[in-house]
C-alpha positions as CSV (number, residue, x, y, z in Angstrom):
1,X,8.4,-12.9,26.2
2,X,9.0,-11.2,29.7
3,X,6.0,-10.2,31.4
4,X,4.8,-6.4,30.7
5,X,5.1,-4.1,33.6
6,X,1.8,-2.4,32.7
7,X,-1.1,-3.1,30.6
8,X,-0.9,-2.0,26.9
9,X,-0.4,-2.9,23.3
10,X,2.4,-5.4,22.5
11,X,5.1,-3.6,20.4
12,X,6.9,-5.8,17.4
13,X,9.8,-7.2,19.5
14,X,7.0,-8.7,21.9
15,X,5.4,-10.0,19.1
16,X,8.4,-11.7,17.5
17,X,9.1,-13.1,21.1
18,X,5.7,-14.7,21.1
19,X,6.5,-16.4,17.7
20,X,9.9,-17.9,18.9
21,X,8.1,-19.2,22.0
22,X,5.5,-20.8,19.9
23,X,2.7,-18.6,21.3
24,X,1.9,-17.7,17.6
25,X,2.8,-20.4,15.0
26,X,2.1,-20.8,11.1
27,X,1.8,-23.6,8.5
28,X,4.5,-21.6,6.7
29,X,7.5,-19.8,7.9
30,X,6.7,-16.1,8.9
31,X,7.8,-13.5,6.2
32,X,10.2,-10.8,7.1
33,X,7.7,-7.9,7.0
34,X,4.8,-9.6,8.4
35,X,5.3,-8.0,11.9
36,X,4.6,-4.4,11.8
37,X,5.5,-2.1,14.7
38,X,2.5,-3.0,17.0
39,X,0.4,-5.5,14.8
40,X,0.9,-9.0,12.8
41,X,-0.5,-9.4,9.3
42,X,-2.3,-12.5,9.0
43,X,-2.2,-14.8,5.8
44,X,-4.7,-16.9,4.1
45,X,-4.2,-20.5,4.1
46,X,-5.3,-23.1,1.2
47,X,-9.1,-23.4,1.9
48,X,-12.2,-21.3,1.9
49,X,-15.7,-21.9,1.9
50,X,-18.7,-20.0,0.4
51,X,-21.4,-20.0,3.1
52,X,-25.0,-19.0,3.0
53,X,-24.8,-16.8,6.0
54,X,-22.3,-15.4,8.6
55,X,-22.2,-16.9,11.9
56,X,-20.4,-16.7,15.6
57,X,-19.1,-20.0,16.5
58,X,-20.4,-19.4,20.4
59,X,-20.9,-23.0,21.5
60,X,-18.5,-24.8,19.1
61,X,-15.5,-24.8,16.7
62,X,-15.5,-22.8,13.4
63,X,-15.0,-26.0,11.5
64,X,-18.3,-27.6,12.9
65,X,-20.3,-24.4,12.1
66,X,-18.9,-24.4,8.6
67,X,-20.2,-27.8,8.2
68,X,-23.8,-26.5,8.6
69,X,-23.5,-23.5,6.2
70,X,-21.0,-24.3,3.7
71,X,-22.0,-24.2,0.1
72,X,-19.0,-25.3,-1.7
73,X,-15.3,-25.3,-1.0
74,X,-12.4,-23.2,-2.8
75,X,-8.9,-24.1,-3.5
76,X,-7.0,-20.9,-2.8
77,X,-3.6,-22.5,-3.7
78,X,-4.1,-21.8,-7.3
79,X,-5.9,-18.6,-6.6
80,X,-9.8,-17.9,-6.4
81,X,-12.3,-15.0,-7.2
82,X,-14.6,-14.1,-4.2
83,X,-17.6,-12.6,-5.6
84,X,-19.1,-9.3,-4.4
85,X,-22.4,-9.8,-2.4
86,X,-21.1,-13.2,-1.1
87,X,-19.8,-14.3,2.4
88,X,-16.9,-16.7,2.6
89,X,-15.0,-18.3,5.5
90,X,-11.1,-18.9,5.0
91,X,-8.6,-20.7,6.9
92,X,-5.6,-18.5,8.1
93,X,-2.0,-19.8,8.2
94,X,-1.4,-18.5,11.6
95,X,-2.5,-20.6,14.9
96,X,-2.7,-19.2,18.4
97,X,-1.6,-20.4,21.9
98,X,-1.7,-17.1,23.8
99,X,-0.1,-16.9,27.3
100,X,-2.5,-16.1,30.2
101,X,-2.8,-12.3,30.3
102,X,-2.6,-11.8,26.6
103,X,-5.7,-11.5,24.6
104,X,-5.7,-10.1,20.9
105,X,-7.9,-8.0,18.4
106,X,-8.0,-8.1,14.4
107,X,-8.8,-5.5,11.9
108,X,-8.7,-5.2,8.5
109,X,-5.3,-4.0,6.6
110,X,-5.9,-0.5,5.2
111,X,-5.5,-1.8,1.5
112,X,-8.4,-4.3,2.4
113,X,-10.8,-1.8,3.7
114,X,-10.1,0.5,0.7
115,X,-11.5,-2.0,-1.7
116,X,-14.6,-2.3,0.5
117,X,-13.9,-5.8,1.5
118,X,-15.5,-6.6,4.9
119,X,-13.3,-8.9,6.8
120,X,-13.8,-10.2,10.4
121,X,-11.7,-12.6,12.6
122,X,-13.3,-16.0,14.0
123,X,-11.9,-18.1,16.8
124,X,-13.4,-21.6,18.1
125,X,-16.1,-20.9,20.7
126,X,-15.9,-17.0,20.1
127,X,-18.6,-14.8,21.3
128,X,-17.6,-11.9,19.3
129,X,-15.9,-11.0,15.7
130,X,-12.5,-10.0,15.7
131,X,-11.8,-10.4,19.5
132,X,-9.4,-13.1,20.7
133,X,-9.9,-14.1,24.3
134,X,-7.1,-14.0,26.9
135,X,-5.1,-17.4,26.6
136,X,-6.9,-18.7,23.7
137,X,-5.4,-21.8,22.1
138,X,-6.5,-22.9,18.6
139,X,-7.1,-21.9,15.1
140,X,-8.2,-18.8,13.5
141,X,-10.4,-18.0,10.6
142,X,-11.5,-15.2,8.5
143,X,-15.0,-14.1,7.2
144,X,-14.6,-12.3,3.9
145,X,-17.6,-10.3,2.4
146,X,-16.5,-8.3,-0.9
147,X,-19.1,-5.4,-1.1
148,X,-18.3,-3.4,-3.9
149,X,-15.8,-5.3,-6.2
150,X,-15.3,-9.0,-6.5
151,X,-11.6,-9.7,-5.5
152,X,-8.8,-12.3,-6.4
153,X,-7.1,-13.9,-3.5
154,X,-4.9,-16.8,-3.1
155,X,-2.7,-18.6,-0.3
156,X,-0.6,-15.9,1.5
157,X,-2.7,-13.1,0.7
158,X,-2.8,-10.7,3.6
159,X,-6.5,-9.2,4.4
160,X,-6.3,-8.3,8.0
161,X,-4.1,-8.0,10.9
162,X,-3.9,-8.9,14.6
163,X,-2.9,-6.7,17.6
164,X,-1.8,-8.4,20.8
165,X,-2.6,-6.8,24.3
166,X,-1.4,-7.3,27.6
167,X,-4.2,-7.0,30.1
168,X,-6.6,-4.3,29.5
169,X,-4.9,-1.2,28.1
170,X,-6.6,2.0,29.3
171,X,-7.8,4.6,26.8
172,X,-5.6,7.4,26.9
173,X,-7.9,10.1,25.1
174,X,-10.3,10.1,22.2
175,X,-10.0,12.7,19.2
176,X,-12.6,13.5,16.9
177,X,-12.0,13.1,13.1
178,X,-13.4,15.6,10.6
179,X,-13.7,15.1,6.8
180,X,-12.1,17.2,4.2
181,X,-14.5,18.4,1.4
182,X,-12.3,20.9,-0.5
183,X,-10.0,20.6,-3.6
184,X,-10.6,19.8,-7.0
185,X,-11.5,16.1,-6.1
186,X,-12.8,15.6,-2.5
187,X,-13.2,11.8,-2.7
188,X,-14.0,8.7,-5.0
189,X,-17.2,6.5,-5.2
190,X,-16.7,3.0,-6.2
191,X,-18.3,1.8,-9.5
192,X,-20.7,-1.1,-8.9
193,X,-20.0,-3.0,-12.1
194,X,-16.4,-2.9,-12.3
195,X,-13.8,-5.9,-12.8
196,X,-12.0,-8.1,-10.5
197,X,-9.5,-6.5,-8.2
198,X,-6.4,-8.8,-7.8
199,X,-5.3,-8.2,-4.0
200,X,-1.6,-9.1,-4.6
201,X,-1.2,-6.9,-7.6
202,X,0.1,-3.4,-6.6
203,X,-0.3,-0.7,-8.8
204,X,-1.9,-3.1,-11.3
205,X,-5.3,-1.3,-11.9
206,X,-6.4,1.6,-13.7
207,X,-8.4,3.7,-11.1
208,X,-10.7,4.9,-13.7
209,X,-12.1,1.4,-14.3
210,X,-13.1,1.2,-10.7
211,X,-13.7,4.9,-9.3
212,X,-15.7,7.8,-10.0
213,X,-14.1,11.2,-9.0
214,X,-16.3,13.4,-6.6
215,X,-16.6,17.1,-7.0
216,X,-17.9,18.8,-3.8
217,X,-20.3,21.7,-4.1
218,X,-20.2,24.5,-1.6
219,X,-18.2,22.2,0.7
220,X,-20.9,19.5,0.8
221,X,-21.2,15.9,-0.6
222,X,-24.4,13.8,-0.7
223,X,-23.9,10.2,0.5
224,X,-26.3,7.8,-1.4
225,X,-27.4,4.8,0.6
226,X,-25.4,1.6,-0.2
227,X,-22.8,3.4,-2.1
228,X,-19.0,3.3,-0.9
229,X,-16.7,6.1,-0.8
230,X,-13.1,7.0,-0.2
231,X,-12.7,10.4,1.6
232,X,-9.6,11.9,3.7
233,X,-9.5,13.6,7.1
234,X,-9.5,17.3,7.5
235,X,-6.4,17.5,9.4
236,X,-3.3,15.2,9.8
237,X,-3.3,12.2,12.0
238,X,-0.2,11.8,14.2
239,X,0.1,8.5,16.3
240,X,2.9,8.9,19.0
241,X,5.7,6.3,19.1
242,X,4.5,5.2,22.5
243,X,1.0,4.9,21.5
244,X,-1.5,2.8,19.0
245,X,-4.8,4.2,17.9
246,X,-8.1,2.5,16.6
247,X,-10.7,4.5,14.6
248,X,-14.2,3.6,15.7
249,X,-15.9,2.1,12.8
250,X,-19.5,3.5,13.4
251,X,-20.9,6.3,15.8
252,X,-24.6,6.8,15.5
253,X,-24.0,10.2,17.1
254,X,-22.2,11.7,14.1
255,X,-24.5,10.2,11.2
256,X,-26.1,7.2,9.9
257,X,-23.0,6.0,8.0
258,X,-20.0,3.7,8.5
259,X,-16.6,5.2,8.5
260,X,-13.4,3.2,8.4
261,X,-13.4,-0.5,8.0
262,X,-9.8,-0.7,8.5
263,X,-9.1,0.9,12.1
264,X,-5.6,0.4,13.3
265,X,-2.9,3.0,13.2
266,X,0.5,1.9,14.3
267,X,3.2,3.7,16.2
268,X,5.0,6.6,14.2
269,X,2.2,7.0,11.6
270,X,2.2,10.7,10.6
271,X,5.0,11.5,12.8
272,X,8.1,13.6,11.8
273,X,10.3,11.0,13.4
274,X,9.1,8.3,10.8
275,X,9.4,10.7,8.1
276,X,5.4,11.0,7.9
277,X,4.5,14.5,9.1
278,X,1.4,15.7,7.5
279,X,-0.3,12.2,6.8
280,X,-4.2,12.4,6.8
281,X,-6.3,9.6,7.6
282,X,-8.2,8.1,4.8
283,X,-11.8,7.4,5.6
284,X,-13.8,4.4,4.0
285,X,-17.4,5.4,4.1
286,X,-20.7,3.7,3.6
287,X,-24.1,5.3,4.0
288,X,-26.9,3.4,5.5
289,X,-30.8,3.6,5.2
290,X,-31.0,7.3,4.2
291,X,-29.1,9.8,1.9
292,X,-26.9,12.0,4.0
293,X,-25.2,15.5,3.3
294,X,-21.7,15.7,4.6
295,X,-20.3,19.2,5.1
296,X,-16.4,20.1,5.0
297,X,-15.0,19.7,8.5
298,X,-17.9,17.7,9.8
299,X,-16.8,15.0,12.6
300,X,-17.1,11.5,10.8
301,X,-15.2,9.3,13.3
302,X,-13.3,9.4,16.5
303,X,-9.7,8.0,17.3
304,X,-9.3,5.9,20.3
305,X,-5.4,6.0,21.7
306,X,-4.1,3.2,23.9
307,X,-0.5,2.9,25.2
308,X,2.1,0.4,24.2
309,X,3.9,-1.8,26.9
310,X,7.1,-0.4,25.5
311,X,8.8,1.5,22.6
312,X,8.8,-0.4,19.4
313,X,12.0,-1.1,17.8
314,X,10.8,0.0,14.7
315,X,8.0,2.7,13.5
316,X,5.4,2.8,10.9
317,X,6.9,2.9,7.4
318,X,10.2,1.5,8.5
319,X,9.6,-1.5,6.5
320,X,8.1,0.5,3.5
321,X,4.3,1.7,3.4
322,X,2.1,2.9,0.7
323,X,0.4,5.1,3.0
324,X,2.9,7.3,5.1
325,X,2.7,10.9,4.3
326,X,-0.5,10.1,2.3
327,X,-3.3,12.5,1.5
328,X,-6.5,11.4,-0.5
329,X,-5.1,8.0,-1.7
330,X,-6.8,4.9,-3.2
331,X,-5.5,1.5,-2.2
332,X,-2.1,0.2,-3.3
333,X,-3.6,-1.8,-6.0
334,X,-4.5,1.2,-8.1
335,X,-2.0,3.4,-10.2
336,X,-2.1,7.0,-9.3
337,X,-5.0,9.1,-10.3
338,X,-3.9,11.6,-12.8
């Protein structure tokens, strides 16, 4: 990979160059659709451990810490159910040997966040979840904590994605995101005692078995503590082709709730050039300690935009997407609500 002229997010062609050079390697060959316009999907490997508590490695390797907190091991080669309310650490197929000046940040994929599966990346000696230091060499792991639904996963399941950065990209701008509480159905609330969601089975689940539709009253919606909601942004979201964006997961100044587990928006999302004009942002919302009343149009999150080092050779949706031109939409695992 040639050295970027300025700090920024690496586009798909630069990620592919890192793969060719061995800076990103994997136990199995990379799949054709694994590299997105400005991110790389990561895949579960064969082993996963149920652990008694989450942790940061800090002064050791992830495997050393797993040995201290593991309760039992699961074999993902044949598939395994991860129970809601439990914490797991899984090996990933990908391994990093980042060149100097290149760091990385991970985030859940959109489909992962929309089924309320909380995932975070771990690296050896790491002092923060999801962030991978400049020049890091070593394996990477994923913490998985299903919150509302138990989920079925297997080797090759993709739950998170990695964004590569050259230097320290500047924040170009920050935009507020409001919530849409109009229409016959303003959102969905997860059912707590539903069945298992197979995270590799698209359009394979009846949404009525897992979700309760929400009818707003007077443009308002009461969020109950501990419940999980799928809502939509008031306005359309558009990510220019030379930029990428991340939605901040929590901002205490706008309310005591967490918004958007899956925070990456790739270049071209919602743009006319990528045939996505009018796409809304889907909001994964969980209220904290107290009930909270949301009002139509209220700010619930913020989008932070960063530059790419160069124009990506493909845009969001070019390889197919369930979420380009979306409105209020459940994850790809569910059939269309009718």
